[in-house]
N, C-alpha and C positions, 0 to 999 in steps of 0.2 A: 600758821597752823591753825589759829583760832577760826579763821573764815572758812577752813575745810570742815571742821566739826560743825561749824553753824550751818553750812550748806547741807551737810549729811543730815542733820537733825531736821531742817525744813523739809527735805525730800521725803524722809521717813515719816514725818507728821503729815504731809499731804497724801502720801500713799495710804495711811491708814484711814484718811477721811474720804477717799475716793468712794463714790455710790457703787454698789454691787449691781444695780439695774438702772437703766434709764428710766426717767419719769413717764408715767403713762403705761407702763408695762404691767400686766397682771402677774401674780405669783405663780400662776400655773404654767408660765413659759419657762423653758430651761434657762439656766444662768448663762451658759455660753452658746452662742448661735454662730453657725457658720456664716462668713461674709457673703454678700451676694456677689454673683459674677463668677468668673473662672477661678478655679484654685489650682495653682500650678506647683505648690509645695506646702509642706506642713513642717513647722518648726516646733521642736519639742523643748521641753525645760533642761537646762543644764544640770550636770551632776558631776561630783557631788555639789550641793549648793546649801550654806556658804561653802567656799573652798579655799585652800592654801596649799600649794602655790598653783596647781594645775586643775583645769576642768575640761570636760568633754560636752559637746553640744550635738545632740542628735537631730537629723532632719531627713526629710524624704522629699522626693521629686515625683509628681504625678505626671501621667503620660496623657496627652490630648489625642485627638484623631490622627495627627501627623507623626507623633512619636518624635524620635531623634533627641539629640542632646540639648540641654538647657544651659543657658548663660547664668551661673550662680555666683553671688557675692555674699560674704558674711563679714560684717565689720562689727567691732566692739567699740562703744563710746562711753566716756564718763558722764556724769549728771549734768555737766556744762555743755554737752554736745560735742566735745572734742574727740576726735579720733584717737584711739589708744592702740589698737592692734587689729591684724588681720590673721584670724586662725587658719590652721591647715587642715586639710581633710586626712583623716587616716586611710591607710592603704596606699593609694598612689602618692601620698604626701605632697599635695599640690596646694599652694596658697589660694585661699578662697577669695580672689579678686578677679571677677570676669572669667572665672573658670568654666569650661565646657564639661558637664557630667551627664551621664545617661539618665533618662527619665525612667519612672517604675522602680527605682531602687532607693533604698535607705543608707544614709551616710552618717559618719560621726566625725564631727570637727574637733579639733584639739588646740587648746590655748595654754601655753606655759605659764601665764600670769605675769608676763613681762611686757613692758611699754615698748612698741616698734621703734626701731633705730636707735634705742639708747641701752637696752639691756637691763634696766632697772626694774625691780619688781613693782607691779602696780600697787597703790596705797588701798588700805582697807576702805571698803564703801560700796555703794550701788553703781553697778555698770549696766549698760544696756546692750544687748546685741541684736543686730538687724540682718535678717535673711533676705535677700533680693533675687528673685527668680523671675527671669524674663521681665524685669520691670515692675513686678509685683512685690511689695514688701510686707514683711511681719517682724515683729520686735517683742522681746521679753527682757525681764530684768534677771540679774543675778548679783551675788554678794560676795566680795573678797573679804575675808576675816583673817587677820594676823594674830 
């Protein structure tokens, strides 16, 4: 148990020390910039955050010239990069593991706060969720509070 708390303290300390902008950037530039290249999806911040026992994760899928469905995965990992769960998209109630979803729409994924294949509730702490759309990845942090 001590090791989990030590790992959480380390992650939170490193998170608070992370620089807000890269070296060499002027203060006049916006803090968040769009990544270069194609943008096939947009990942929102989960709500509520912190949460107990469940959370919702909004995301949207952009359409390129061809349109059509996108291959979408959304996975949740702990700070040790171990897979914890696969959320389900609300509406069609589909697990988000290589799911084909229509582009040009917004979706909301749902996670019940339980670890996959065990049914146990996830421990308090920081978790990462990663959206993969046609091979492009985006990730954000969330916090489980008991």
